[in-house]
N, C-alpha and C positions, 0 to 999 in steps of 0.2 A: 557350522558357521562359527567364526571366531568372535571374540569380544569386540575387536575393532570393527568388524562388519556390522555387528549389532549396534554399536555406537553410531556408525554411519547411517543406518536405517532409522534410528531414533532421531537423529538430527534432520534427516530427510522428512520424517513425519512432522517434526516440529516446524520445519520450513513450510511445509504444505499447509499446516494449520495457521501459521502466521500470515502467509500469503492470502489464504481464504479470509482471514480477519481483515486484512488491508482492503481486499476487494469488497467485502461486505460493508465495511466502514465507509468506503467511498460512495457506494450506492445509497446507504442510509443517509449520509450527509447530503447527498444530492437531493434526496427526497425532502429532507428538512428544508433545504435552501429553496426548492421549487414551491413546495406547498405551505410551508410554515415560516416564511422569511421574517415576518414581523416578530414572532416569538423568539426565533433564533437570534435575530439582530438585537433585540432587547436584552437577551441573556449575555451576548458576547461583547456588545459595544455600549457606548454612552448615548447613542442616537435614540430619539424618541419620536413618537407619533408621525408628524408630517415628514420628518427626515427619513424615517423608515419607509414610508409610502413612496417617497421619491427615489429610494434606492432599490426598490423591488426588482427592477430590471437587472441590477447587479447580482442579486441573489440567483436569478434564473441563469444568468451567464456563468456564474461560478458553479452552479448545479450541473450544467452541461460539461464543464471541465472535469468535475469530479466523476460524473458518470462515464465519461470517455476514458478516464484512467482505469476504472474498473473493467470496462470492456476491453481495453488494450491489454491489460494484464491477463485476462482470460484468453484472448486471441494469441498472446505470446506463447502459450503452450502448444499452439499449432506449428510453431517454427521448428519443432523437432523434425529431423530428416525422415524418421519413420516412427511408428507407434512404439516400437521396442525401446527407442531411446528415451521415452517419457518415464520409464522405470530405470533410474540410474543405477549403476553398479559402482562399488567403491573404487574400482580401478579406472573407471572412465569419467565419473562425475556426470553432471548435467550437460546436455548438448550446448555447444558454444552460443548459437544464436539466441536460445532461450535465456541463458545466463546474462548475456550482454544486454538484451532488451529489459529483462526484469531488474537487473542490477542498476542500469541507468535510470529507469523509472522510479525504483525505490530510492535511489540517491536524490533524485529531484523532489520526491515527496518529502524526504527528510529535510531538504533545504527549504522548501516552501513552507512546510509546517513549522520549522524553527522560526522563520520570519513571521509567519501568521500568528503563532502562539505568543509572540512578544507583544502583540497589539491588542489582546483581548482581556476581558475582565476575569475569566476563570480558566481552568486547565483543560477544558474539553478538547481543544485542538491538540494539546500536548498529549493527552491520554488517548485520544481517538485516532490521531494520524501519525504524530512524530514517533512515539514509543513503539507501536507495532511495526511501522516501516523500518525504523532503525534496527529493531531486533531481527526482522526478516532479512535485512541487508547483511547484518553481521553473520547470521547463520548461513546465508547463501555464499558469502565470502569464505567462511569456514569449510563448507562443503567442497568448494572448488579448490581450496588449498589442500584439502585432504588428498586429492589425487597426486599432488606433488610430494607428499610425505613418504 
């Protein structure tokens, strides 16, 4: 195995770890939004007591959105034409359907997290959603560009 192949597999492992972090983060945030909306809303916004109670439906709605992103990213792994394609090789890269779906979803996460993080009182959205998704997207793009080098 050459040094370049080792680097490719290290990047692939990094991407897998970042993708797992993004997926886990969405499930964790969905749990917080569904079951602990009041504490989360108090931490992130200037809303208080009655306002928080009136927006509980919103927390559950956003929770289902976050959970569906986690499920969708997991299911995107099944888009590989066959199981052999799920273990990429440096000369082939990741299967195109997987890359397109994960790339688009990660880009949308980055965009929505950038907007969301600008309206909160602390950096939890920035740390929990924006940075991991942006890093995963950058590594995914790097892995795909690798094939063309």
